[in-house]
Backbone as a ProteinNet text record, in pm:
[ID]
protein_1_A
[PRIMARY]
MENDQESPKHITTVCAHEARELMKSGSCRYLDVRMFEDFEKSHVDGAFNVPYYSQGKEKNPEFLNLVSSIFQKDDHFLVGCMTGGRSKYASMDLFKEGFKNVKNMGGGYKAYMSMEQTT
[TERTIARY]
-2346.7	-2286.3	-2208.9	-2160.2	-2107.3	-1949.7	-1859.9	-1760	-1676.2	-1607.4	-1580.6	-1422.1	-1378.4	-1246.9	-1258	-1375.1	-1399.1	-1471.5	-1438.8	-1502.2	-1629	-1749	-1840.2	-1875	-1949.8	-1918.3	-1987.6	-2048.3	-2133	-2020.9	-1906.9	-1791.9	-1698.8	-1696.9	-1610.3	-1452.3	-1375.4	-1220.5	-1169.9	-1096	-1012.1	-887.3	-785.1	-663.8	-656.4	-519.5	-481.9	-508.7	-445.3	-464.8	-631.7	-712.3	-820.3	-886.1	-862.5	-922.1	-880.6	-743.5	-710.4	-786.9	-813.5	-890.5	-1049.6	-1086.1	-1235.8	-1262.6	-1137.9	-1162.7	-1117.1	-1018.9	-1009.4	-1097.6	-1199.1	-1329.4	-1446.9	-1403.8	-1511.6	-1626.7	-1621.3	-1719.3	-1735.2	-1665.4	-1596.1	-1541.2	-1573.8	-1488.5	-1399.2	-1344.4	-1194.6	-1246.1	-1302.6	-1292.1	-1173.1	-1093.8	-986.1	-985.5	-1008.5	-1062.5	-931.4	-791	-646.6	-715.8	-611.2	-608.7	-598.7	-647.7	-633.6	-483	-394.1	-240.7	-184.8	-229.5	-179.1	-225.6	-359.6	-419.6	-373	-324.9	-256.3	-115.8	-44.1	108.3	105.4	7.2	-40.9	-137	-200.4	-341.4	-374.4	-414.4	-490.6	-554.7	-537.5	-591.3	-749.8	-824.9	-950.3	-1007.2	-961	-1017.9	-1051.5	-1176.9	-1243.4	-1196.8	-1147.5	-1113.1	-1235.8	-1235.3	-1312.8	-1250	-1195.2	-1101.2	-1197.9	-1137.5	-1258.7	-1233.5	-1100.8	-1079.3	-1060	-1126.6	-1103.3	-950.2	-911.4	-788	-712.9	-630.2	-586.1	-665.1	-705.4	-826.8	-967.5	-993.8	-1128.5	-1227.3	-1292.9	-1382	-1439.9	-1432	-1465.8	-1645.4	-1710.9	-1876.6	-1908	-1840.8	-1931.1	-1899.9	-1803.2	-1780.4	-1883.6	-2009.4	-2119.6	-2206.5	-2209	-2277.8	-2181.6	-2063.8	-1957.6	-1982.2	-1979.2	-1982.3	-2083.7	-2218.2	-2361	-2360.7	-2281.9	-2287.3	-2222.5	-2129.1	-2047.6	-2103.8	-2168.4	-2209	-2374.9	-2390.1	-2553.5	-2515.8	-2652.7	-2636.3	-2633	-2659.3	-2635.9	-2527.2	-2458	-2332.4	-2226.5	-2167.1	-2050.7	-1918.1	-1829.1	-1709.9	-1627.9	-1488.4	-1412	-1352.3	-1320.5	-1275.1	-1119.6	-1048.4	-892.1	-839.6	-757.8	-652.7	-533.7	-421.3	-289.8	-239.2	-306.9	-279.3	-420.6	-533.7	-639.5	-729.6	-686.3	-734.6	-843	-837.9	-924.9	-1031.3	-1003	-1087.7	-1201.7	-1163.2	-1213.8	-1325.7	-1309.5	-1411.3	-1486.4	-1427.6	-1506.5	-1628.2	-1568.8	-1665.4	-1775.8	-1743.7	-1839.5	-1955.6	-1916.1	-1989.5	-2085.4	-2012.2	-2101.4	-2221.6	-2153.1	-2280.8	-2401.2	-2379.4	-2464.3	-2564.5	-2493.6	-2569.8	-2649.5	-2660.7	-2713.7	-2665.8	-2516.3	-2425.6	-2371	-2471.9	-2465	-2346.6	-2280	-2166.6	-2073.2	-2009.9	-1886	-1788.1	-1657.5	-1549.3	-1429.2	-1366.6	-1264.2	-1162	-1043.5	-918.5	-795.7	-798.2	-693.9	-565.6	-452.9	-374.5	-323.1	-453.2	-455.4	-368.5	-349.7	-264.5	-130.5	-70.3	62.3	62.6	-7	-17	-57	-126.8	-170.2	-65	9	152.9	287.2	266.7	371.7	316.1	206.2	178.6	189	174.6	183	343.3	420.7	562.8	634.2	543.4	611.3	538.5	421.3	396.2	409.5
380.8	405.3	302.1	190.5	102.7	141.6	69.2	88.2	31.6	100.8	74.8	-1.8	19.9	-65.6	-172.5	-258.8	-392.6	-455.6	-542.8	-625.2	-710.7	-691.8	-728.9	-904.7	-962.6	-1084.5	-1174.1	-1115.4	-1171.2	-1129	-1086	-1096.6	-1181.6	-1288	-1389.1	-1361.1	-1389.9	-1340.9	-1469	-1510.4	-1644.5	-1572.3	-1685.7	-1691.4	-1723.4	-1662.6	-1667.5	-1843.8	-1896.7	-2060.6	-2095	-2045.7	-2074.1	-2008.4	-1865.2	-1803	-1878.1	-1923.8	-1992.5	-2099.1	-2175	-2302.5	-2285.4	-2144.7	-2122.9	-2101.5	-1998.7	-1964.4	-2112.6	-2194.9	-2308.6	-2378.1	-2393.6	-2477.1	-2404.9	-2328.4	-2234.8	-2172	-2196	-2132.8	-1979.8	-1930.1	-1735.5	-1717.5	-1592	-1497.3	-1385.9	-1331.9	-1252.9	-1094.4	-989.1	-857.8	-804.1	-745.1	-678	-513.8	-468.2	-297.4	-223.7	-261.5	-178.5	-65.5	3	108.7	44.1	115	49.3	41.2	154.2	113.5	6.2	-44.3	-150.9	-292.6	-310.1	-408.2	-400	-318.7	-328.2	-386.9	-365.9	-412.1	-541.5	-641.4	-773.1	-775.4	-890.4	-920	-1086.6	-1128.2	-1265.5	-1319.7	-1414	-1459.3	-1445.9	-1388.1	-1397.1	-1287.3	-1201.1	-1093.7	-988.3	-936.1	-806.4	-697.9	-580.8	-472.4	-370.9	-301.2	-203.3	-128.6	-21.1	41.9	99.4	82.2	128	249.6	278.5	468.4	518	614	693.7	748.9	813	868	909.1	884.8	863.4	784.4	858.8	781.8	829.9	879.9	929.2	812.2	770.3	647.1	670.8	575.9	586.6	583.6	697	744.4	644.6	581.3	465.9	297.4	284	169.1	60.1	90	-21.4	-23.7	81.4	66.4	-14.8	22.9	-92.7	-206.2	-241.1	-370.5	-445.1	-392.9	-385	-440.7	-386.2	-417.2	-532.9	-600.6	-713.3	-827.9	-802.3	-924.7	-892.3	-1019.2	-1028.7	-1020.7	-986.5	-958.7	-1116.5	-1217.3	-1348.8	-1415.3	-1375.7	-1430.4	-1450.4	-1565.1	-1567.1	-1492.2	-1425.5	-1364.6	-1346.7	-1334.7	-1267.6	-1125.3	-1064.8	-912.1	-914.9	-822.6	-840	-700	-668.2	-538.6	-579.1	-480.4	-507.2	-591.4	-570.1	-636.9	-644.8	-635.6	-684.2	-573.8	-448.8	-380.2	-322.4	-224.4	-166	-274	-429.4	-509.4	-543.7	-502.3	-536.6	-435.5	-292.8	-181.1	-203	-260.2	-265.5	-364.9	-483.7	-623.3	-569.1	-485	-433.9	-335.5	-257.4	-201.6	-277.4	-347.1	-470.4	-523.7	-557.5	-650.3	-538.5	-434.5	-348.7	-296.8	-296.3	-283.9	-414.8	-531.1	-672.5	-784.5	-756.7	-869.7	-956.4	-1058.1	-1159.6	-1243.9	-1274.1	-1385.7	-1344.6	-1209.4	-1164.4	-1223	-1242.2	-1302.5	-1210.1	-1155.9	-1085.9	-1173.7	-1151	-1239.4	-1142.6	-1218	-1144.4	-1179.6	-1047.8	-1071.3	-1001.7	-1006	-963.1	-1003.7	-906.5	-971.7	-1015	-914	-955.5	-1109.9	-1145.8	-1280.9	-1387.7	-1373.1	-1440.8	-1469.3	-1400.5	-1394.6	-1461.8	-1415.8	-1507	-1655.3	-1693.3	-1836.1	-1865	-1820	-1874.7	-1897.6	-1825.8	-1853.9	-1942	-1996.6	-2088.9	-2201.9	-2243.5	-2370.6	-2409.9
2950.2	2824	2846.4	2661.4	2653	2637.9	2737.4	2719.2	2583.7	2498.9	2365.4	2380.6	2513.7	2520.2	2546.9	2557.5	2598.3	2443.1	2419	2310	2367.5	2308.5	2383.9	2350.6	2450.2	2451.7	2363.7	2277	2125.3	2021.3	2025.9	1927.8	1970.4	1866.5	1895.8	1837.6	1884.1	1845.9	1805.8	1668	1640.8	1621	1666.2	1632	1476.9	1429.6	1290.3	1229.6	1306	1260.9	1245.4	1350.1	1309.7	1195.5	1208.5	1071.2	968.4	923.4	819.4	780.3	893.6	887	821.1	872.3	851.4	716.8	668.3	506.3	422.2	449.9	383.3	383.8	463.3	480.3	414.3	374.9	309.4	402.9	520.8	615.4	632	607.9	648.4	483.2	486.8	398.4	443	411	507.2	444.4	536.4	530.6	586	518.7	573.3	588.5	677.1	710.9	713.1	673.7	661.8	536.2	533.7	445.6	313.6	208.3	63.5	54.6	44.3	36.4	105	210.1	278.9	208.7	204.1	141.7	-19.8	-100.2	-214.9	-192.6	-85	-83.7	-69.6	15.6	47.4	123.4	109.5	158.9	178.5	242.9	248.6	112.1	56.6	-95.2	-75.9	-143.6	-134.2	-77.2	6.1	92.6	6	100.1	31.6	158.1	73.7	135.5	141	271.8	315.6	421.1	394.1	511	640.3	732.5	869.6	878.2	865.2	847.4	732.6	695.7	572.6	575.8	661.2	681	828.3	855.1	979	1074.1	1184	1289.5	1266.6	1138.9	1107.4	1037.8	1104	1073.9	914.4	823	733.4	695.8	693.5	698.5	588.6	498.1	418.9	429.7	541.3	580.8	584.9	651.2	681.5	536.3	470.4	338.3	255.9	211.4	161.4	172.9	341.5	358	327.2	329.7	326	192.9	100	-45.3	-116.9	-19.5	-31.1	55.4	166.1	254	315.9	322.3	369.9	503.9	572.9	705.2	792	726.2	797.9	724.3	635.8	623.1	720.8	702.5	825	760.4	811.2	775.7	871.2	859.4	951.7	905.2	1032.1	1017.1	1057.1	974.3	998.9	976	1041.2	1006.8	1030.5	1086.8	1081.4	1199	1330.2	1456.1	1530.4	1461	1544.3	1654.8	1641.5	1728.4	1652.1	1535.9	1434.4	1410.3	1342	1347	1461.1	1583.9	1720.1	1665.7	1659.8	1648.4	1535.8	1426.6	1309.6	1327.1	1385.3	1417.4	1520.9	1625.8	1698.5	1641.6	1551.1	1459.3	1360.1	1314.8	1215.4	1284.3	1386.4	1491.8	1524	1565.3	1593.2	1487.9	1376.8	1217.7	1190.1	1272.8	1240.9	1175.6	1131.7	1101.9	1241.5	1240.8	1352.6	1359.2	1240.7	1229.8	1199.2	1234.7	1236.7	1338.3	1287	1405.9	1387.9	1473.2	1449.9	1455.1	1343.6	1386.3	1466.1	1585.7	1701.5	1617.5	1631.4	1593	1453.7	1370.8	1248.5	1139.2	1043.3	917.3	976.5	1068.2	1115.4	1157.7	1229.3	1300.4	1165.8	1066.5	986.1	918.3	874.3	775	836.1	1003.8	1070	1062.4	1093.4	1091.4	963	855.1	718.3	697.8	764.7	736.7	792	917.5	1033.9	979.1	897.6	877.1	717.7
[MASK]
+++++++++++++++++++++++++++++++++++++++++++++++++++++++++++++++++++++++++++++++++++++++++++++++++++++++++++++++++++++++

């Protein structure tokens, strides 16, 4: 049985700085898996929002369908949340569903905003 506590080797995690560079170059888009309310308060420019959880810690049953309506399976995109944990699980689910070019943004939105404030 697969241990969900460890990120599989095929899921790449990038830091906030690398994520920003990938988005600036146009080679990756950004999927924010935080709750809608958090996304509405503030988010990465150009991000798409599909919450991984529908409420509390209950996984959104429409997550994969909604992502599939935005991204193609061969698209390159980053997955982020508030601190990087939720996005790791979302990235694993997406990879299992056939999205082979997903990258997890380590540190999440907090790390991204912290980096933006210091550069």
